N, CA, C and O atoms as CSV, one atom per row, in Angstrom:
chain,resi,resn,atom,element,x,y,z
A,1,MET,N,N,-24.305,28.097,-73.452
A,1,MET,CA,C,-22.750,28.723,-73.718
A,1,MET,C,C,-21.801,27.452,-74.167
A,1,MET,O,O,-20.627,27.655,-74.478
A,2,GLN,N,N,-22.350,26.187,-74.182
A,2,GLN,CA,C,-21.643,25.235,-74.605
A,2,GLN,C,C,-21.324,25.544,-76.150
A,2,GLN,O,O,-20.206,25.683,-76.646
A,3,ASP,N,N,-22.573,25.618,-76.793
A,3,ASP,CA,C,-22.790,25.857,-78.331
A,3,ASP,C,C,-21.723,27.059,-78.710
A,3,ASP,O,O,-21.239,27.039,-79.842
A,4,SER,N,N,-21.411,27.924,-77.948
A,4,SER,CA,C,-20.715,28.743,-79.037
A,4,SER,C,C,-19.005,28.801,-78.082
A,4,SER,O,O,-18.003,29.460,-78.359
A,5,LEU,N,N,-19.190,28.066,-77.210
A,5,LEU,CA,C,-17.618,27.547,-76.666
A,5,LEU,C,C,-16.723,27.259,-77.536
A,5,LEU,O,O,-15.585,27.727,-77.498
A,6,PHE,N,N,-17.207,26.338,-78.546
A,6,PHE,CA,C,-16.177,25.787,-79.150
A,6,PHE,C,C,-15.676,27.062,-80.215
A,6,PHE,O,O,-14.492,27.398,-80.223
A,7,TYR,N,N,-16.461,27.583,-80.907
A,7,TYR,CA,C,-16.288,28.600,-81.592
A,7,TYR,C,C,-15.207,29.750,-80.906
A,7,TYR,O,O,-14.317,30.261,-81.586
A,8,ASN,N,N,-15.409,30.059,-79.538
A,8,ASN,CA,C,-14.516,30.714,-78.925
A,8,ASN,C,C,-12.979,30.099,-78.845
A,8,ASN,O,O,-12.013,30.817,-79.101
A,9,ILE,N,N,-12.825,28.604,-78.440
A,9,ILE,CA,C,-11.946,27.832,-78.712
A,9,ILE,C,C,-10.970,27.932,-80.058
A,9,ILE,O,O,-9.766,28.073,-80.270
A,10,VAL,N,N,-11.892,27.815,-80.655
A,10,VAL,CA,C,-11.218,27.481,-82.125
A,10,VAL,C,C,-10.839,29.038,-82.783
A,10,VAL,O,O,-9.889,28.987,-83.566
A,11,ASP,N,N,-11.330,30.167,-82.620
A,11,ASP,CA,C,-11.110,31.657,-82.553
A,11,ASP,C,C,-9.497,31.769,-81.971
A,11,ASP,O,O,-8.633,32.274,-82.688
A,12,ILE,N,N,-9.198,31.283,-80.693
A,12,ILE,CA,C,-8.209,31.417,-80.196
A,12,ILE,C,C,-7.221,30.653,-80.491
A,12,ILE,O,O,-6.060,31.051,-80.578
A,13,VAL,N,N,-7.552,29.633,-80.647
A,13,VAL,CA,C,-6.312,28.795,-81.591
A,13,VAL,C,C,-5.907,29.391,-82.865
A,13,VAL,O,O,-4.725,29.377,-83.208
A,14,SER,N,N,-6.768,29.881,-83.538
A,14,SER,CA,C,-6.801,30.279,-84.561
A,14,SER,C,C,-5.739,31.464,-84.426
A,14,SER,O,O,-4.965,31.581,-85.376
A,15,ILE,N,N,-5.625,32.232,-83.507
A,15,ILE,CA,C,-4.876,33.529,-83.433
A,15,ILE,C,C,-3.477,32.952,-83.010
A,15,ILE,O,O,-2.414,33.379,-83.459
A,16,TYR,N,N,-3.607,31.827,-82.000
A,16,TYR,CA,C,-2.050,31.656,-81.710
A,16,TYR,C,C,-1.230,30.953,-82.605
A,16,TYR,O,O,-0.021,31.101,-82.779
A,17,SER,N,N,-2.093,30.079,-83.226
A,17,SER,CA,C,-1.369,29.026,-84.463
A,17,SER,C,C,-1.072,29.854,-85.712
A,17,SER,O,O,-0.226,29.507,-86.536
A,18,GLY,N,N,-1.778,30.921,-85.811
A,18,GLY,CA,C,-1.680,31.697,-87.232
A,18,GLY,C,C,-2.546,31.294,-88.516
A,18,GLY,O,O,-2.393,31.808,-89.624
A,19,VAL,N,N,-3.571,30.196,-88.174
A,19,VAL,CA,C,-4.273,29.212,-88.961
A,19,VAL,C,C,-5.572,29.653,-89.254
A,19,VAL,O,O,-6.255,29.311,-88.290
A,20,ASP,N,N,-6.261,30.222,-90.062
A,20,ASP,CA,C,-7.583,30.771,-90.401
A,20,ASP,C,C,-8.523,29.799,-89.518
A,20,ASP,O,O,-8.504,28.594,-89.765
A,21,SER,N,N,-9.435,30.364,-88.380
A,21,SER,CA,C,-10.343,29.525,-87.766
A,21,SER,C,C,-11.551,28.402,-88.880
A,21,SER,O,O,-12.206,27.422,-88.526
A,22,GLU,N,N,-11.459,29.027,-90.189
A,22,GLU,CA,C,-12.409,28.265,-91.146
A,22,GLU,C,C,-11.446,26.949,-91.297
A,22,GLU,O,O,-11.773,25.768,-91.186
A,23,GLU,N,N,-10.318,27.440,-91.549
A,23,GLU,CA,C,-9.165,26.045,-92.010
A,23,GLU,C,C,-9.078,25.207,-90.839
A,23,GLU,O,O,-8.611,24.106,-91.129
A,24,ILE,N,N,-9.309,25.315,-89.846
A,24,ILE,CA,C,-8.947,24.524,-88.616
A,24,ILE,C,C,-10.418,23.657,-88.874
A,24,ILE,O,O,-10.360,22.438,-88.714
A,25,MET,N,N,-11.331,24.086,-89.150
A,25,MET,CA,C,-12.650,23.047,-89.035
A,25,MET,C,C,-12.938,22.661,-90.701
A,25,MET,O,O,-14.059,22.530,-91.192
A,26,THR,N,N,-11.902,22.545,-91.278
A,26,THR,CA,C,-11.775,21.699,-92.549
A,26,THR,C,C,-11.387,20.335,-92.779
A,26,THR,O,O,-11.039,19.850,-91.703
A,27,PRO,N,N,-11.309,19.609,-93.605
A,27,PRO,CA,C,-10.824,18.523,-93.702
A,27,PRO,C,C,-9.237,18.470,-94.140
A,27,PRO,O,O,-8.651,17.415,-94.384
A,28,LYS,N,N,-8.661,19.722,-94.200
A,28,LYS,CA,C,-7.275,19.811,-94.583
A,28,LYS,C,C,-6.402,19.182,-93.700
A,28,LYS,O,O,-6.677,18.935,-92.526
A,29,LYS,N,N,-5.106,18.863,-94.384
A,29,LYS,CA,C,-4.152,17.913,-93.397
A,29,LYS,C,C,-2.732,18.645,-93.453
A,29,LYS,O,O,-1.714,17.993,-93.219
A,30,SER,N,N,-2.673,19.995,-93.763
A,30,SER,CA,C,-1.098,20.690,-93.815
A,30,SER,C,C,-0.496,20.476,-92.518
A,30,SER,O,O,-1.175,20.130,-91.551
A,31,ARG,N,N,0.889,20.690,-92.452
A,31,ARG,CA,C,1.086,20.630,-90.994
A,31,ARG,C,C,0.723,21.671,-90.012
A,31,ARG,O,O,0.403,21.446,-88.845
A,32,PRO,N,N,0.810,23.016,-90.667
A,32,PRO,CA,C,0.099,24.040,-89.804
A,32,PRO,C,C,-1.477,23.753,-89.422
A,32,PRO,O,O,-1.939,23.956,-88.299
A,33,VAL,N,N,-2.164,23.289,-90.448
A,33,VAL,CA,C,-3.576,22.852,-89.983
A,33,VAL,C,C,-4.079,21.997,-88.699
A,33,VAL,O,O,-5.040,22.129,-87.941
A,34,THR,N,N,-2.698,20.784,-88.808
A,34,THR,CA,C,-2.838,19.569,-88.211
A,34,THR,C,C,-2.527,19.933,-86.759
A,34,THR,O,O,-3.220,19.627,-85.789
A,35,LYS,N,N,-1.102,20.807,-86.744
A,35,LYS,CA,C,-0.910,21.612,-85.423
A,35,LYS,C,C,-2.165,22.017,-84.605
A,35,LYS,O,O,-2.516,21.455,-83.567
A,36,ALA,N,N,-2.853,23.152,-85.250
A,36,ALA,CA,C,-3.808,23.735,-84.801
A,36,ALA,C,C,-4.922,22.742,-84.374
A,36,ALA,O,O,-5.394,22.857,-83.243
A,37,LYS,N,N,-5.382,21.750,-85.235
A,37,LYS,CA,C,-6.119,20.783,-85.026
A,37,LYS,C,C,-5.920,19.998,-83.688
A,37,LYS,O,O,-6.827,19.671,-82.923
A,38,ARG,N,N,-4.421,19.718,-83.513
A,38,ARG,CA,C,-4.197,19.041,-82.220
A,38,ARG,C,C,-4.522,19.834,-80.942
A,38,ARG,O,O,-5.104,19.471,-79.920
A,39,LEU,N,N,-3.896,21.213,-81.339
A,39,LEU,CA,C,-3.856,22.238,-80.194
A,39,LEU,C,C,-5.797,22.356,-79.700
A,39,LEU,O,O,-6.248,22.346,-78.554
A,40,ALA,N,N,-6.483,22.445,-80.846
A,40,ALA,CA,C,-8.029,22.626,-80.586
A,40,ALA,C,C,-8.831,21.335,-79.920
A,40,ALA,O,O,-9.828,21.491,-79.216
A,41,SER,N,N,-8.209,19.911,-80.268
A,41,SER,CA,C,-8.571,18.986,-79.934
A,41,SER,C,C,-8.559,18.577,-78.247
A,41,SER,O,O,-9.358,18.032,-77.486
A,42,ASN,N,N,-7.071,19.214,-78.118
A,42,ASN,CA,C,-6.734,19.030,-76.604
A,42,ASN,C,C,-7.759,19.829,-75.734
A,42,ASN,O,O,-8.500,19.382,-74.858
A,43,ILE,N,N,-7.612,21.283,-76.238
A,43,ILE,CA,C,-8.532,22.303,-75.417
A,43,ILE,C,C,-9.786,22.115,-75.149
A,43,ILE,O,O,-10.281,22.388,-74.056
A,44,LEU,N,N,-10.466,21.593,-76.198
A,44,LEU,CA,C,-11.887,21.367,-76.229
A,44,LEU,C,C,-11.895,20.053,-75.449
A,44,LEU,O,O,-12.945,19.910,-74.823
A,45,LYS,N,N,-11.094,19.137,-75.321
A,45,LYS,CA,C,-11.331,17.888,-74.555
A,45,LYS,C,C,-11.173,18.442,-73.068
A,45,LYS,O,O,-11.928,18.026,-72.189
A,46,GLN,N,N,-10.130,19.435,-72.782
A,46,GLN,CA,C,-10.051,19.900,-71.366
A,46,GLN,C,C,-11.636,20.520,-71.098
A,46,GLN,O,O,-12.141,20.493,-69.975
A,47,TYR,N,N,-12.173,20.947,-72.014
A,47,TYR,CA,C,-13.443,21.792,-71.791
A,47,TYR,C,C,-14.610,20.826,-71.745
A,47,TYR,O,O,-15.734,21.323,-71.816
A,48,GLY,N,N,-14.500,19.591,-71.642
A,48,GLY,CA,C,-15.511,18.782,-71.603
A,48,GLY,C,C,-16.140,18.145,-72.715
A,48,GLY,O,O,-17.209,17.566,-72.524
A,49,TYR,N,N,-15.527,18.177,-74.062
A,49,TYR,CA,C,-15.899,17.685,-75.358
A,49,TYR,C,C,-15.634,16.295,-75.452
A,49,TYR,O,O,-14.532,15.839,-75.147
A,50,GLY,N,N,-16.619,15.559,-75.874
A,50,GLY,CA,C,-16.202,14.308,-76.313
A,50,GLY,C,C,-15.767,13.916,-77.514
A,50,GLY,O,O,-16.161,14.594,-78.463
A,51,ALA,N,N,-14.877,12.767,-77.796
A,51,ALA,CA,C,-14.279,12.694,-79.117
A,51,ALA,C,C,-15.158,12.751,-80.016
A,51,ALA,O,O,-14.641,12.900,-81.124
A,52,THR,N,N,-16.546,12.686,-80.036
A,52,THR,CA,C,-17.315,12.717,-81.269
A,52,THR,C,C,-17.613,14.109,-81.528
A,52,THR,O,O,-17.566,14.595,-82.658
A,53,GLU,N,N,-17.902,14.712,-80.546
A,53,GLU,CA,C,-18.071,16.135,-80.579
A,53,GLU,C,C,-17.036,16.970,-81.196
A,53,GLU,O,O,-17.282,17.947,-81.903
A,54,ILE,N,N,-15.528,16.416,-80.809
A,54,ILE,CA,C,-14.552,17.017,-81.407
A,54,ILE,C,C,-14.063,17.042,-82.620
A,54,ILE,O,O,-13.341,17.838,-83.220
A,55,SER,N,N,-14.752,15.681,-82.991
A,55,SER,CA,C,-14.212,15.090,-84.619
A,55,SER,C,C,-15.382,15.879,-85.555
A,55,SER,O,O,-15.091,16.421,-86.621
A,56,LEU,N,N,-16.472,15.862,-85.107
A,56,LEU,CA,C,-17.534,16.971,-86.060
A,56,LEU,C,C,-17.196,18.253,-85.927
A,56,LEU,O,O,-17.520,18.937,-86.899
A,57,ILE,N,N,-16.451,19.032,-84.731
A,57,ILE,CA,C,-16.308,20.372,-84.810
A,57,ILE,C,C,-15.323,20.372,-85.710
A,57,ILE,O,O,-15.504,21.157,-86.641
A,58,LEU,N,N,-14.032,19.550,-85.740
A,58,LEU,CA,C,-12.603,19.731,-86.302
A,58,LEU,C,C,-13.132,19.224,-87.665
A,58,LEU,O,O,-12.957,20.112,-88.500
A,59,ASN,N,N,-13.568,18.405,-88.067
A,59,ASN,CA,C,-13.730,17.856,-89.540
A,59,ASN,C,C,-12.462,16.596,-89.563
A,59,ASN,O,O,-11.509,16.514,-90.338
A,60,ILE,N,N,-12.770,15.860,-88.646
A,60,ILE,CA,C,-11.487,14.794,-88.520
A,60,ILE,C,C,-12.223,13.551,-88.041
A,60,ILE,O,O,-13.356,13.671,-87.575
A,61,ASP,N,N,-11.600,12.300,-88.137
A,61,ASP,CA,C,-12.001,11.327,-87.536
A,61,ASP,C,C,-11.578,11.091,-86.042
A,61,ASP,O,O,-10.596,11.582,-85.486
A,62,ARG,N,N,-12.807,9.975,-85.331
A,62,ARG,CA,C,-12.270,9.940,-83.952
A,62,ARG,C,C,-10.925,9.335,-83.445
A,62,ARG,O,O,-10.395,9.682,-82.390
A,63,LYS,N,N,-10.454,8.453,-84.245
A,63,LYS,CA,C,-9.171,8.032,-84.162
A,63,LYS,C,C,-8.300,8.801,-84.155
A,63,LYS,O,O,-7.258,8.435,-83.611
A,64,SER,N,N,-8.368,10.299,-84.807
A,64,SER,CA,C,-7.364,11.300,-85.053
A,64,SER,C,C,-7.344,11.872,-83.603
A,64,SER,O,O,-6.287,12.071,-83.004
A,65,VAL,N,N,-8.729,12.156,-83.008
A,65,VAL,CA,C,-8.733,13.114,-81.654
A,65,VAL,C,C,-8.491,11.944,-80.507
A,65,VAL,O,O,-8.209,12.312,-79.367
A,66,TYR,N,N,-8.572,10.929,-80.726
A,66,TYR,CA,C,-7.588,9.987,-79.558
A,66,TYR,C,C,-6.179,9.998,-79.706
A,66,TYR,O,O,-5.505,10.288,-78.718
A,67,ASP,N,N,-5.547,9.689,-80.934
A,67,ASP,CA,C,-4.387,10.058,-81.119
A,67,ASP,C,C,-3.916,11.616,-80.190
A,67,ASP,O,O,-3.275,11.757,-79.149
A,68,TYR,N,N,-4.499,12.513,-81.020
A,68,TYR,CA,C,-4.035,13.866,-80.351
A,68,TYR,C,C,-4.198,13.879,-78.712
A,68,TYR,O,O,-3.277,14.316,-78.023
A,69,VAL,N,N,-5.265,13.441,-78.191
A,69,VAL,CA,C,-5.047,13.512,-76.878
A,69,VAL,C,C,-4.471,12.383,-76.359
A,69,VAL,O,O,-3.801,12.654,-75.363
A,70,GLN,N,N,-4.472,11.290,-76.632
A,70,GLN,CA,C,-3.289,10.381,-75.985
A,70,GLN,C,C,-1.723,10.971,-76.016
A,70,GLN,O,O,-0.962,10.880,-75.053
A,71,THR,N,N,-1.419,11.514,-77.136
A,71,THR,CA,C,0.014,11.957,-77.364
A,71,THR,C,C,0.267,13.625,-76.952
A,71,THR,O,O,1.294,14.284,-77.109
A,72,HIS,N,N,-0.969,14.022,-76.405
A,72,HIS,CA,C,-0.885,15.610,-75.603
A,72,HIS,C,C,0.469,15.724,-74.811
A,72,HIS,O,O,1.255,16.569,-75.237
A,73,GLU,N,N,0.833,15.006,-73.749
A,73,GLU,CA,C,1.821,14.972,-72.759
A,73,GLU,C,C,3.191,14.871,-73.621
A,73,GLU,O,O,4.176,15.389,-73.094
A,74,ASP,N,N,3.338,14.346,-74.710
A,74,ASP,CA,C,4.665,13.971,-75.453
A,74,ASP,C,C,4.786,15.465,-76.271
A,74,ASP,O,O,5.802,16.160,-76.262
A,75,TRP,N,N,3.609,15.775,-76.928
A,75,TRP,CA,C,3.827,17.041,-77.456
A,75,TRP,C,C,3.821,18.171,-76.751
A,75,TRP,O,O,4.045,19.274,-77.249
A,76,MET,N,N,3.559,17.963,-75.529
A,76,MET,CA,C,4.002,19.111,-74.266
A,76,MET,C,C,5.586,19.529,-74.208
A,76,MET,O,O,6.006,20.584,-73.733
A,77,ASP,N,N,6.292,18.604,-74.723
A,77,ASP,CA,C,7.928,18.670,-74.801
A,77,ASP,C,C,8.674,19.387,-75.611
A,77,ASP,O,O,9.866,19.695,-75.579
A,78,ASN,N,N,7.567,19.677,-76.554
A,78,ASN,CA,C,7.899,20.693,-77.950
A,78,ASN,C,C,7.678,21.982,-77.156
A,78,ASN,O,O,6.748,22.109,-76.359
A,79,SER,N,N,8.451,22.792,-77.378
A,79,SER,CA,C,8.288,23.966,-76.985
A,79,SER,C,C,7.471,25.101,-77.586
A,79,SER,O,O,7.236,26.084,-76.883
A,80,SER,N,N,7.088,25.046,-78.649
A,80,SER,CA,C,6.441,25.738,-79.504
A,80,SER,C,C,4.919,25.501,-79.261
A,80,SER,O,O,4.117,26.432,-79.185
A,81,TYR,N,N,4.557,24.091,-79.138
A,81,TYR,CA,C,3.461,23.586,-78.979
A,81,TYR,C,C,2.870,23.886,-77.469
A,81,TYR,O,O,1.750,24.355,-77.267
A,82,LYS,N,N,3.870,23.516,-76.393
A,82,LYS,CA,C,3.754,23.896,-75.256
A,82,LYS,C,C,3.409,25.523,-75.017
A,82,LYS,O,O,2.577,25.917,-74.199
A,83,LYS,N,N,3.953,26.112,-75.609
A,83,LYS,CA,C,3.832,28.108,-75.797
A,83,LYS,C,C,2.278,28.426,-76.188
A,83,LYS,O,O,1.503,29.127,-75.537
A,84,SER,N,N,2.024,27.769,-77.357
A,84,SER,CA,C,0.581,27.768,-77.939
A,84,SER,C,C,-0.625,27.356,-77.093
A,84,SER,O,O,-1.717,27.924,-77.101
A,85,TYR,N,N,-0.297,26.342,-76.395
A,85,TYR,CA,C,-1.245,25.556,-75.600
A,85,TYR,C,C,-1.487,26.293,-74.309
A,85,TYR,O,O,-2.584,26.300,-73.751
A,86,LEU,N,N,-0.410,26.916,-73.856
A,86,LEU,CA,C,-0.353,27.538,-72.236
A,86,LEU,C,C,-1.157,28.945,-72.977
A,86,LEU,O,O,-2.172,29.377,-72.431
A,87,SER,N,N,-0.776,29.418,-73.884
A,87,SER,CA,C,-1.234,30.906,-74.305
A,87,SER,C,C,-2.866,30.898,-74.663
A,87,SER,O,O,-3.650,31.841,-74.549
A,88,CYS,N,N,-3.102,29.703,-75.076
A,88,CYS,CA,C,-4.514,29.598,-75.571
A,88,CYS,C,C,-5.180,29.163,-74.284
A,88,CYS,O,O,-6.383,29.416,-74.349
A,89,ILE,N,N,-4.824,28.583,-73.098
A,89,ILE,CA,C,-5.578,28.227,-72.125
A,89,ILE,C,C,-5.567,29.563,-71.246
A,89,ILE,O,O,-6.620,30.027,-70.808
A,90,SER,N,N,-4.541,30.055,-71.050
A,90,SER,CA,C,-4.416,31.778,-70.529
A,90,SER,C,C,-5.800,32.579,-70.860
A,90,SER,O,O,-6.679,32.968,-70.091
A,91,ALA,N,N,-5.665,32.703,-72.468
A,91,ALA,CA,C,-6.322,33.594,-72.936
A,91,ALA,C,C,-7.837,33.212,-72.631
A,91,ALA,O,O,-8.644,34.101,-72.362
A,92,LEU,N,N,-8.216,31.833,-72.679
A,92,LEU,CA,C,-9.707,31.351,-72.431
A,92,LEU,C,C,-10.036,31.569,-71.096
A,92,LEU,O,O,-11.154,31.959,-70.759
A,93,ASP,N,N,-8.956,31.299,-70.166
A,93,ASP,CA,C,-9.166,31.623,-68.678
A,93,ASP,C,C,-9.656,33.337,-68.574
A,93,ASP,O,O,-10.765,33.642,-68.135
A,94,GLU,N,N,-8.772,34.243,-68.990
A,94,GLU,CA,C,-8.984,35.478,-69.021
A,94,GLU,C,C,-10.256,35.824,-69.598
A,94,GLU,O,O,-10.968,36.714,-69.134
A,95,LEU,N,N,-10.533,35.171,-70.547
A,95,LEU,CA,C,-11.950,35.320,-71.178
A,95,LEU,C,C,-13.327,34.798,-70.077
A,95,LEU,O,O,-14.476,35.231,-69.988
A,96,ASP,N,N,-12.691,33.819,-69.420
A,96,ASP,CA,C,-13.780,33.417,-68.677
A,96,ASP,C,C,-14.231,34.205,-67.610
A,96,ASP,O,O,-15.409,34.345,-67.283
A,97,GLU,N,N,-12.818,34.939,-66.843
A,97,GLU,CA,C,-13.053,35.664,-66.007
A,97,GLU,C,C,-14.085,36.778,-65.991
A,97,GLU,O,O,-14.960,36.979,-65.149
A,98,SER,N,N,-13.773,37.536,-67.213
A,98,SER,CA,C,-14.336,38.723,-67.467
A,98,SER,C,C,-15.506,38.526,-67.916
A,98,SER,O,O,-16.325,39.378,-67.572
A,99,GLY,N,N,-15.995,37.432,-68.777
A,99,GLY,CA,C,-17.389,37.138,-69.022
A,99,GLY,C,C,-17.744,37.665,-70.384
A,99,GLY,O,O,-18.932,37.887,-70.616
A,100,LEU,N,N,-16.666,37.930,-71.482
A,100,LEU,CA,C,-16.482,38.313,-72.554
A,100,LEU,C,C,-17.204,37.481,-73.836
A,100,LEU,O,O,-17.253,36.257,-73.717
A,101,ASN,N,N,-17.603,37.915,-74.698
A,101,ASN,CA,C,-18.232,36.784,-75.884
A,101,ASN,C,C,-17.162,37.192,-76.900
A,101,ASN,O,O,-16.956,38.399,-77.027
A,102,LEU,N,N,-16.636,36.546,-77.451
A,102,LEU,CA,C,-15.226,36.529,-78.737
A,102,LEU,C,C,-15.764,36.934,-79.816
A,102,LEU,O,O,-15.183,37.490,-80.748
A,103,LYS,N,N,-17.099,36.626,-79.720
A,103,LYS,CA,C,-17.338,37.100,-81.230
A,103,LYS,C,C,-17.334,38.332,-81.874
A,103,LYS,O,O,-17.480,38.582,-83.071
A,104,SER,N,N,-17.090,39.291,-80.639
A,104,SER,CA,C,-17.127,40.659,-81.009
A,104,SER,C,C,-15.620,40.977,-81.772
A,104,SER,O,O,-14.702,40.160,-81.714
A,105,GLU,N,N,-15.546,41.812,-82.234
A,105,GLU,CA,C,-14.422,42.712,-82.996
A,105,GLU,C,C,-13.457,42.917,-81.845
A,105,GLU,O,O,-12.319,42.449,-81.894
A,106,VAL,N,N,-13.882,43.580,-80.860
A,106,VAL,CA,C,-13.395,43.856,-79.571
A,106,VAL,C,C,-12.492,42.626,-78.744
A,106,VAL,O,O,-11.338,42.654,-78.317
A,107,ASP,N,N,-13.373,41.715,-78.719
A,107,ASP,CA,C,-12.915,40.699,-78.007
A,107,ASP,C,C,-11.672,40.001,-78.946
A,107,ASP,O,O,-10.655,39.687,-78.328
A,108,LYS,N,N,-11.707,39.789,-80.171
A,108,LYS,CA,C,-10.592,39.425,-80.917
A,108,LYS,C,C,-9.383,40.302,-80.806
A,108,LYS,O,O,-8.209,39.930,-80.821
A,109,LEU,N,N,-9.858,41.559,-80.687
A,109,LEU,CA,C,-8.634,42.597,-80.902
A,109,LEU,C,C,-7.808,42.217,-79.254
A,109,LEU,O,O,-6.581,42.175,-79.168
A,110,LYS,N,N,-8.689,41.981,-78.110
A,110,LYS,CA,C,-8.176,41.633,-76.850
A,110,LYS,C,C,-6.952,40.236,-76.804
A,110,LYS,O,O,-5.847,40.106,-76.278
A,111,ILE,N,N,-7.688,39.493,-77.510
A,111,ILE,CA,C,-6.668,38.128,-77.899
A,111,ILE,C,C,-5.566,38.662,-78.262
A,111,ILE,O,O,-4.577,38.457,-77.558
A,112,LYS,N,N,-5.457,39.462,-79.422
A,112,LYS,CA,C,-4.453,39.647,-80.237
A,112,LYS,C,C,-3.535,40.615,-79.070
A,112,LYS,O,O,-2.349,40.371,-78.852
A,113,VAL,N,N,-4.057,41.392,-78.588
A,113,VAL,CA,C,-3.009,42.047,-77.385
A,113,VAL,C,C,-2.288,41.264,-76.503
A,113,VAL,O,O,-1.109,41.465,-76.209
A,114,LEU,N,N,-3.129,40.190,-75.990
A,114,LEU,CA,C,-2.625,39.031,-75.268
A,114,LEU,C,C,-1.399,38.379,-75.824
A,114,LEU,O,O,-0.444,37.968,-75.165
A,115,LYS,N,N,-1.522,38.345,-76.871
A,115,LYS,CA,C,-0.527,37.531,-77.911
A,115,LYS,C,C,0.824,38.682,-78.061
A,115,LYS,O,O,2.008,38.392,-77.890
A,116,LEU,N,N,0.486,39.523,-78.286
A,116,LEU,CA,C,1.329,40.654,-78.314
A,116,LEU,C,C,2.120,40.963,-77.002
A,116,LEU,O,O,3.256,41.435,-77.058
A,117,GLU,N,N,1.508,40.693,-75.849
A,117,GLU,CA,C,2.013,40.816,-74.854
A,117,GLU,C,C,2.971,39.568,-74.512
A,117,GLU,O,O,4.120,39.902,-74.223
A,118,ASP,N,N,2.750,38.459,-74.498
A,118,ASP,CA,C,3.213,37.128,-74.764
A,118,ASP,C,C,4.656,37.375,-75.616
A,118,ASP,O,O,5.726,37.180,-75.041
A,119,MET,N,N,4.620,37.711,-76.686
A,119,MET,CA,C,5.652,37.923,-77.629
A,119,MET,C,C,6.518,39.081,-76.971
A,119,MET,O,O,7.734,38.949,-77.103
A,120,TYR,N,N,6.018,40.315,-76.211
A,120,TYR,CA,C,7.141,41.349,-75.785
A,120,TYR,C,C,7.815,40.328,-74.751
A,120,TYR,O,O,9.024,40.098,-74.727
A,121,GLU,N,N,7.059,39.864,-74.071
A,121,GLU,CA,C,7.682,39.026,-72.584
A,121,GLU,C,C,8.793,38.226,-73.364
A,121,GLU,O,O,9.930,38.366,-72.912
A,122,HIS,N,N,8.674,37.561,-74.262
A,122,HIS,CA,C,9.528,36.629,-74.675
A,122,HIS,C,C,10.729,37.244,-75.290
A,122,HIS,O,O,11.788,36.650,-75.088
A,123,ILE,N,N,10.759,38.331,-76.005
A,123,ILE,CA,C,11.702,39.209,-76.265
A,123,ILE,C,C,12.564,39.650,-75.521
A,123,ILE,O,O,13.767,39.393,-75.571
A,124,LYS,N,N,11.850,40.549,-74.560
A,124,LYS,CA,C,12.393,40.777,-73.142
A,124,LYS,C,C,13.258,39.827,-72.423
A,124,LYS,O,O,14.205,40.201,-71.733
A,125,GLN,N,N,12.936,38.634,-72.584
A,125,GLN,CA,C,13.664,37.870,-71.538
A,125,GLN,C,C,14.765,37.358,-72.504
A,125,GLN,O,O,15.856,37.014,-72.049
A,126,LEU,N,N,14.472,37.298,-73.931
A,126,LEU,CA,C,15.882,37.143,-74.391
A,126,LEU,C,C,16.744,38.329,-74.873
A,126,LEU,O,O,17.744,38.092,-75.551
A,127,ILE,N,N,16.482,39.293,-74.630
A,127,ILE,CA,C,17.294,40.661,-74.372
A,127,ILE,C,C,18.337,40.585,-72.930
A,127,ILE,O,O,19.535,40.854,-72.842
A,128,LEU,N,N,17.567,40.209,-72.089
A,128,LEU,CA,C,17.903,40.332,-70.617
A,128,LEU,C,C,19.067,39.119,-70.435
A,128,LEU,O,O,20.045,39.197,-69.692
A,129,SER,N,N,18.688,37.902,-71.365
A,129,SER,CA,C,19.553,36.799,-70.749
A,129,SER,C,C,20.523,36.856,-71.463
A,129,SER,O,O,21.472,36.096,-71.275
């Protein structure tokens, strides 16, 4: 399970960050890719991956992994990052509860539906406030 778990995490981060999962696992350093790597690093760390494993998965150095993990709380003050992080965690929790395998197309669609539901709730709150 641990071997395929990081693919699930990267796929979910890809959906919520808008960055292709293959790009997240390349050495690219554009702003959106770096934000996705930061998000993935902290989620992977939460799921028990070590700095060396994370650096190999995301194609970054260990120093970057430590930086991403150490500054996670500071980044949680950023509403965009926080929303993406919490949405990813929620999607992973829901997948864990249902025992789904994210590699199938149906599972990817389920994550997209969850994202649309989040967006709908956000728009509804904006309209009602």
